[in-house]
C-alpha positions as CSV (number, residue, x, y, z in Angstrom):
1,Q,-4.4,66.4,-45.3
2,Q,-7.6,65.7,-43.4
3,R,-7.7,69.2,-42.1
4,D,-7.5,70.6,-45.6
5,K,-10.2,68.2,-46.9
6,L,-12.4,69.2,-44.0
7,K,-11.9,72.9,-44.8
8,Q,-12.8,72.3,-48.4
9,Y,-15.9,70.5,-47.2
10,Q,-16.8,73.5,-45.0
11,K,-16.5,75.9,-48.0
12,R,-18.9,73.7,-50.1
13,I,-21.4,73.5,-47.3
14,S,-21.2,77.3,-46.7
15,L,-21.8,77.9,-50.4
16,N,-24.8,75.5,-50.4
17,L,-26.2,77.3,-47.3
18,E,-26.1,80.6,-49.1
19,R,-27.8,79.2,-52.2
20,E,-30.5,77.4,-50.2
21,R,-31.2,80.5,-48.2
22,A,-31.6,82.5,-51.4
23,L,-33.8,79.7,-52.8
24,A,-35.9,79.6,-49.7
25,R,-36.6,83.4,-50.0
26,Q,-37.5,82.8,-53.6
27,L,-39.9,80.0,-52.7
28,L,-41.5,82.2,-50.1
29,K,-42.0,85.0,-52.6
30,E,-43.7,82.4,-54.9
31,S,-45.9,81.3,-51.9
32,K,-44.4,77.8,-51.8
33,K,-44.1,77.6,-48.0
34,E,-43.8,73.8,-47.8
35,K,-40.8,73.7,-50.1
36,A,-39.2,76.6,-48.3
37,M,-39.7,74.9,-45.0
38,L,-38.1,71.7,-46.3
39,L,-35.2,73.7,-47.7
40,L,-34.7,75.5,-44.3
41,K,-34.7,72.1,-42.5
42,K,-32.0,70.9,-44.9
43,K,-30.1,74.1,-44.3
44,R,-30.3,73.6,-40.6
45,Y,-29.0,70.0,-40.9
46,Q,-26.1,71.3,-43.0
47,E,-25.3,74.0,-40.4
48,Q,-25.1,71.2,-37.8
49,L,-22.7,69.3,-40.1
50,L,-20.7,72.5,-40.4
51,D,-20.4,72.7,-36.6
52,K,-19.3,69.1,-36.4
53,T,-16.7,69.7,-39.1
54,E,-15.4,72.7,-37.2
55,N,-15.1,70.5,-34.1
56,Q,-13.2,67.8,-36.1
57,I,-10.8,70.4,-37.4
58,S,-10.1,71.6,-33.9
59,N,-9.5,68.1,-32.8
60,L,-7.2,67.5,-35.7
61,E,-5.2,70.7,-35.0
62,R,-5.0,69.8,-31.3
63,M,-3.8,66.3,-32.3
64,V,-1.1,67.7,-34.6
65,Q,0.1,70.0,-31.8
66,D,0.2,67.1,-29.4
67,I,2.2,65.1,-31.9
68,E,4.7,67.9,-32.5
69,F,5.1,68.4,-28.7
70,T,5.6,64.7,-28.2
71,Q,8.3,64.8,-30.9
72,I,10.0,67.6,-29.0
73,E,9.7,65.7,-25.8
74,M,11.3,62.6,-27.4
75,K,14.3,64.8,-28.6
76,V,14.7,66.2,-25.1
77,I,14.6,62.7,-23.6
78,E,17.2,61.5,-26.2
79,G,19.4,64.4,-25.2
80,L,19.0,63.6,-21.5
81,K,19.9,60.0,-22.3
82,I,23.1,60.9,-24.2
83,G,24.0,63.4,-21.4
84,N,23.5,60.7,-18.8
85,E,25.7,58.2,-20.7
86,C,28.4,60.9,-20.9
87,L,28.2,61.5,-17.2
88,N,28.5,57.8,-16.5
89,K,31.6,57.5,-18.7
90,M,33.1,60.5,-16.9
91,H,32.4,58.8,-13.6
92,Q,34.1,55.7,-14.7
93,V,37.2,57.6,-15.7
94,M,37.4,59.5,-12.5
95,S,36.3,57.7,-9.3
96,I,35.5,59.4,-6.0
97,E,38.7,57.9,-4.5
98,E,40.8,59.4,-7.3
99,V,39.2,62.9,-6.8
100,E,39.7,62.6,-3.0
101,R,43.4,61.7,-3.5
102,I,43.9,64.6,-5.9
103,I,42.2,67.0,-3.5
104,G,44.3,65.7,-0.6
105,E,47.5,66.1,-2.6
106,T,46.5,69.6,-3.5
107,E,45.8,70.5,0.1
108,D,49.2,69.0,1.2
109,A,51.0,71.0,-1.5
110,V,49.3,74.2,-0.4
111,E,50.2,73.5,3.3
112,Y,53.8,72.8,2.3
113,Q,54.0,76.1,0.4
114,R,52.5,78.0,3.3
115,Q,55.1,76.5,5.6
116,I,57.9,77.5,3.2
117,D,56.5,81.1,3.1
118,E,56.3,81.2,6.9
119,L,59.9,80.0,7.2
120,L,61.1,82.6,4.7
121,A,59.1,85.4,6.2
122,G,60.1,84.5,9.8
123,S,63.8,83.9,9.2
124,L,64.5,87.5,8.0
125,T,65.4,90.0,10.7
126,E,65.4,93.7,10.5
127,E,69.1,93.8,9.7
128,D,68.5,91.3,6.9
129,E,65.7,93.5,5.5
130,D,68.0,96.6,5.6
131,A,70.7,94.6,3.8
132,I,68.3,93.5,1.2
133,L,67.1,97.1,0.6
134,E,70.8,98.3,0.3
135,E,71.5,95.6,-2.2
136,L,68.4,96.6,-4.2
137,N,69.5,100.2,-4.2
138,A,73.0,99.2,-5.4
139,I,71.6,97.1,-8.2
140,T,69.3,100.0,-9.2
141,Q,72.3,102.4,-9.2
142,E,74.3,100.0,-11.4
143,Q,71.5,99.8,-13.9
144,M,71.1,103.6,-14.0
145,E,74.7,104.6,-14.7
146,L,74.7,108.0,-16.2
147,P,77.4,109.2,-18.6
148,E,80.2,111.3,-17.1
149,V,79.9,115.0,-17.1
150,P,82.9,116.7,-18.8
151,S,85.1,118.4,-16.2
152,E,86.4,121.1,-18.7
153,P,84.5,124.3,-18.8
154,F,82.6,125.1,-21.9
155,P,84.0,127.8,-24.1
156,E,82.2,131.0,-23.7
157,K,82.0,131.8,-27.3
158,V,81.4,129.3,-29.9
159,P,83.6,129.9,-33.0
160,E,81.5,130.8,-36.0
161,A,81.6,128.3,-38.7
162,S,83.6,129.5,-41.6
163,P,81.9,129.5,-45.0
164,I,82.6,126.6,-47.2
165,K,84.8,127.6,-50.1
166,N,83.5,126.7,-53.4
167,R,85.7,124.3,-55.1
168,P,85.8,124.0,-58.8
169,K,84.0,121.0,-60.1
170,P,86.4,118.6,-61.8
171,E,85.7,118.2,-65.5
172,L,84.7,114.9,-66.8
173,V,87.0,113.6,-69.5
174,A,86.0,110.8,-71.8
175,A,88.1,107.7,-71.5
176,S,90.1,106.7,-74.6
């Protein structure tokens, strides 16, 4: 609001400066040098007021920007505060000891699985591998059973189809 009021004030002073300059020219044409000089002094004073007003507007705009930036900073700080509270709650739910225990259990389970894999891989000999492959081939053969091929030879000439005899269509009789 203050910025707008200052801008309006600037416009009024600017209009006054133009009028006084024109009036000073008029007075000089009329040979009233003293009055023209006084008018130019007043004009100079108003120009200084105009500069001061411009500085005040700049200060107000800078202050508005600072306030807006401070509001943004406050929102960021509030967000950080909420995030910190969430982290603290999560830390309360899961302690370092609990995490270490879970990691230890996971490592134990992975080691146990690795040992099982080694036992299985090491216990199979070449003969076992061959037997496994034969069994796999047998299962594959069972799944792919093909239909039997007829053992009778095909007739060399296929009998031509006899034409279909036209049968008379039965007549429809009305029921009594």
